[in-house]
C-alpha positions in Angstrom: 0.3 112.2 -37.0 2.7 111.4 -34.5 0.1 110.0 -32.0 -1.2 107.7 -35.3 2.8 106.7 -35.6 3.1 105.9 -32.2 0.0 103.6 -32.4 1.1 102.0 -35.3 4.6 101.6 -33.5 3.1 100.1 -30.6 1.1 97.7 -32.7 4.2 96.3 -34.6 5.8 96.1 -31.4 2.9 93.7 -29.9 2.7 91.6 -33.3 6.4 91.0 -32.9 6.0 90.0 -29.1 3.4 87.8 -29.7 5.2 86.4 -32.6 8.3 86.0 -30.2 6.5 84.3 -27.5 4.9 81.8 -30.1 8.2 80.9 -31.9 9.1 78.3 -29.0 5.6 76.3 -29.5 6.0 76.9 -33.4 10.1 75.3 -33.0 8.7 72.2 -31.3 8.4 69.6 -33.8 9.5 65.5 -33.9 13.1 64.6 -34.9 13.0 61.1 -35.5 16.3 58.6 -35.7 17.3 55.1 -36.2 20.7 53.3 -35.0 21.0 49.5 -35.9 23.5 47.5 -34.3 24.7 43.7 -34.5 26.2 41.7 -31.9 27.7 37.8 -32.5 26.0 35.9 -30.0 27.9 32.3 -30.7 31.5 34.3 -30.3 29.9 37.0 -27.5 31.1 40.1 -29.5 30.3 43.3 -28.6 27.3 45.3 -29.9 28.6 47.5 -32.8 27.1 50.1 -35.1 28.8 48.8 -38.7 28.0 51.2 -41.4 30.7 50.2 -43.7 32.2 47.8 -44.9 35.9 48.7 -43.2 34.1 48.3 -40.0 32.1 45.2 -40.7 31.8 43.0 -37.9 33.5 39.4 -38.6 31.4 36.6 -37.9 31.6 32.8 -39.1 29.0 30.5 -41.0 26.7 29.2 -38.7 27.1 31.8 -36.0 23.9 33.3 -34.2 23.7 37.5 -34.7 21.4 39.7 -32.7 20.1 42.8 -34.1 18.8 45.8 -32.3 17.1 48.5 -33.8 16.3 51.8 -31.8 14.0 54.6 -33.2 14.5 58.0 -31.3 13.0 61.5 -31.1 15.6 63.6 -30.0 13.0 66.4 -29.4 13.6 67.8 -25.4 10.1 69.6 -25.4 6.7 68.2 -26.1 4.9 71.4 -26.9 1.2 72.0 -25.3 -0.8 70.3 -28.2 1.6 67.2 -28.5 3.6 68.9 -31.5 6.8 67.0 -31.0 5.5 63.4 -31.2 6.4 61.0 -33.8 3.0 59.4 -34.7 1.9 56.6 -36.6 5.7 54.9 -36.5 6.9 51.8 -38.8 9.9 50.1 -38.7 10.7 47.7 -41.4 13.7 45.5 -42.4 14.2 43.2 -45.1 16.6 40.7 -44.8 19.6 40.1 -46.7 20.5 36.9 -48.7 22.7 35.0 -46.5 21.0 35.4 -42.7 17.9 33.6 -41.9 15.3 34.6 -39.1 15.7 32.0 -36.0 12.0 32.8 -34.9 10.4 32.5 -38.4 13.1 30.9 -41.3 10.8 31.6 -44.1 10.2 35.4 -43.2 12.3 37.5 -44.9 10.6 41.3 -44.6 10.3 42.3 -40.7 7.8 44.9 -40.2 6.5 46.7 -36.7 4.0 49.4 -35.8 5.3 51.1 -33.3 2.8 53.6 -32.4 3.6 57.2 -31.2 7.1 58.4 -30.2 7.1 61.3 -28.0 10.1 63.6 -27.3 13.0 61.9 -25.8 11.3 58.7 -26.1 12.7 55.5 -27.6 11.2 52.4 -28.8 14.0 49.5 -29.6 13.5 45.7 -31.2 15.5 43.2 -31.0 15.6 39.9 -33.0 17.8 36.9 -34.1 19.1 35.4 -37.1 21.7 32.8 -38.3 24.4 33.4 -40.8 23.8 30.8 -43.9 26.0 32.6 -46.5 28.2 29.4 -48.1 30.7 32.4 -49.6 34.1 33.1 -47.9 34.3 36.7 -47.4 30.4 38.2 -48.1 29.5 41.3 -46.9 26.1 41.3 -46.1 24.5 44.4 -45.3 21.3 44.3 -43.7 19.4 47.7 -43.4 16.0 49.1 -41.1 14.2 52.2 -41.6 11.5 53.5 -39.7 8.4 56.4 -41.1 6.6 58.3 -39.1 3.7 61.4 -39.4 3.2 64.5 -37.3 0.2 66.5 -36.4 2.3 69.4 -37.6 1.8 68.1 -41.3 3.4 66.7 -43.9 6.8 68.9 -43.7 7.3 67.1 -40.2 7.2 63.8 -40.8 9.8 62.0 -40.7 12.2 58.7 -42.2 15.4 57.6 -42.0 17.7 54.0 -42.3 20.4 52.7 -41.0 22.2 49.3 -41.7 24.7 46.8 -39.9 27.0 45.2 -42.2 28.7 41.8 -41.5 31.9 40.0 -42.9 31.1 36.4 -43.2 34.2 33.8 -43.0 33.2 30.3 -44.2 35.8 27.6 -43.4 37.4 25.6 -46.5 35.9 21.8 -45.6 38.3 19.1 -44.6 37.9 16.6 -47.1 36.9 13.2 -45.6 39.2 10.0 -46.0 38.3 7.6 -48.0 37.9 4.3 -45.6 39.7 1.4 -46.5 37.5 -1.5 -47.5 37.6 -4.4 -45.7 39.2 -7.2 -47.5 36.9 -10.2 -48.1 38.0 -13.4 -46.6 38.2 -16.0 -49.2 35.5 -18.5 -49.4 35.9 -22.2 -48.5 34.9 -24.9 -50.4 34.3 -28.0 -48.2 34.1 -31.3 -50.5 32.0 -33.7 -49.1 34.0 -37.4 -49.3 31.7 -40.0 -49.1 32.9 -42.8 -46.9 31.9 -46.5 -48.2 30.9 -48.2 -44.8 32.6 -51.8 -44.0 31.1 -54.8 -44.6 30.5 -57.1 -41.5 30.0 -60.6 -42.3 27.3 -62.2 -40.8 27.9 -64.4 -37.6 26.6 -68.0 -38.6 27.4 -69.3 -35.1 30.2 -71.9 -37.0 33.0 -70.0 -35.1 31.3 -71.3 -31.7 31.6 -75.0 -32.6 34.9 -74.8 -34.4 37.2 -73.2 -32.1 36.2 -75.5 -28.7 36.8 -78.3 -31.0 40.4 -76.8 -32.0 41.1 -76.0 -28.2 40.0 -79.5 -26.9 41.9 -81.5 -29.8 44.9 -79.6 -28.9 44.4 -80.3 -25.1 44.1 -83.8 -26.1 47.3 -83.7 -28.3 49.4 -82.2 -25.4 48.0 -84.8 -22.9 49.0 -88.0 -25.2 52.5 -86.4 -25.4 52.7 -85.9 -21.8 51.8 -89.7 -21.0 54.5 -90.8 -23.6 57.2 -89.0 -21.8 56.4 -90.5 -18.7 56.6 -94.1 -19.7 59.8 -96.4 -20.3 61.2 -96.6 -23.2 60.4 -100.2 -23.3 56.9 -100.1 -22.7 57.2 -97.4 -25.7 58.1 -100.2 -27.8 
């Protein structure tokens, strides 16, 4: 009886040793995490992980932001059958209203297949958006999520989300002064005066005869007077 009990105890102890030796292998499993950070490239701000409105990164309308999403596997032991692998990892990011993807403005949801992430491994994705919000003080929450599977079963599937929050400043538009209209110069009306041309009498040639005749008569008359003046008085009588 004692011998049977000893064998029984030895069997239990062996089983426990087997379980204990197998425990580290079974404990090896994926441990996923995600972090999303944002940086204002326009103002050259720091890269921050702003998860609340109180910690929101201050940005301006029209600024370019860089988002960096890092998905990591925190497990440090891979295991002899890749038990730690995060398989079929997919990252999804839906952009909020108020930002626009620089590379493709019509895209509002970013989805990327990251494949497998091994123990102590990570994958980072970066993209840029332009701030298009028009409301001053608007708080924009941009959340990214991931999912992955495991060869240990569904209970070891991984998923998670992280947000990067910004607060938008929209400057008050400066009113454009109304330009002073240039005065229109007065219209000058020109009155046309019709000038009647002078009538020039035709030259009949009579002047060419009369004038020389008058001159000759005058010369002859003065010559006659000159002769009378030279004659003695008696002779004049």
